[in-house]
C-alpha positions as CSV (number, residue, x, y, z in Angstrom):
1,M,0.0,0.0,0.0
2,T,2.9,2.4,0.8
3,S,4.5,1.9,-2.7
4,L,1.1,2.7,-4.3
5,L,0.9,6.0,-2.4
6,D,4.5,6.8,-3.3
7,L,3.7,6.0,-7.0
8,L,0.6,8.2,-6.8
9,S,2.5,11.2,-5.2
10,T,5.2,10.8,-7.9
11,L,2.7,10.9,-10.7
12,I,0.9,14.0,-9.2
13,S,4.2,15.8,-8.9
14,L,5.2,14.9,-12.4
15,V,1.9,16.3,-13.7
16,F,2.3,19.5,-11.7
17,L,5.9,19.9,-12.9
18,S,4.9,19.3,-16.5
19,I,2.2,22.0,-16.3
20,L,4.6,24.4,-14.8
21,G,7.2,23.6,-17.4
22,L,4.7,24.2,-20.2
23,I,3.7,27.5,-18.7
24,A,7.3,28.6,-18.2
25,G,8.2,27.4,-21.7
26,V,5.6,29.6,-23.3
27,A,5.3,32.5,-21.0
28,I,9.0,33.4,-20.5
29,P,10.1,33.4,-24.1
30,G,7.0,35.4,-24.9
31,L,8.1,38.1,-22.6
32,F,11.5,38.3,-24.1
33,L,10.0,38.3,-27.6
34,A,7.7,41.2,-26.7
35,A,10.7,43.1,-25.4
36,A,12.9,42.4,-28.4
37,A,10.3,42.9,-31.1
38,P,11.1,46.6,-31.9
39,W,14.8,45.7,-32.0
40,L,14.1,42.7,-34.3
41,D,12.0,44.9,-36.6
42,T,15.0,47.0,-37.6
43,F,16.8,43.9,-38.8
44,L,13.9,41.8,-40.2
45,P,11.3,44.2,-41.4
46,T,8.0,42.5,-42.3
47,G,6.7,45.2,-44.6
48,P,7.4,48.7,-46.1
49,K,8.2,51.5,-43.6
50,R,5.3,53.9,-43.0
């Protein structure tokens, strides 16, 4: 019974850490991309200057 509870707690923590990693993997690069967007626009323009 103890090993079953250990396995259950391990699975719960793995699910929690995977959700946390997914959020961090999307949110943190998005913050840097938003900060770097004006700088990148000078090197990689997407259209004609207005």
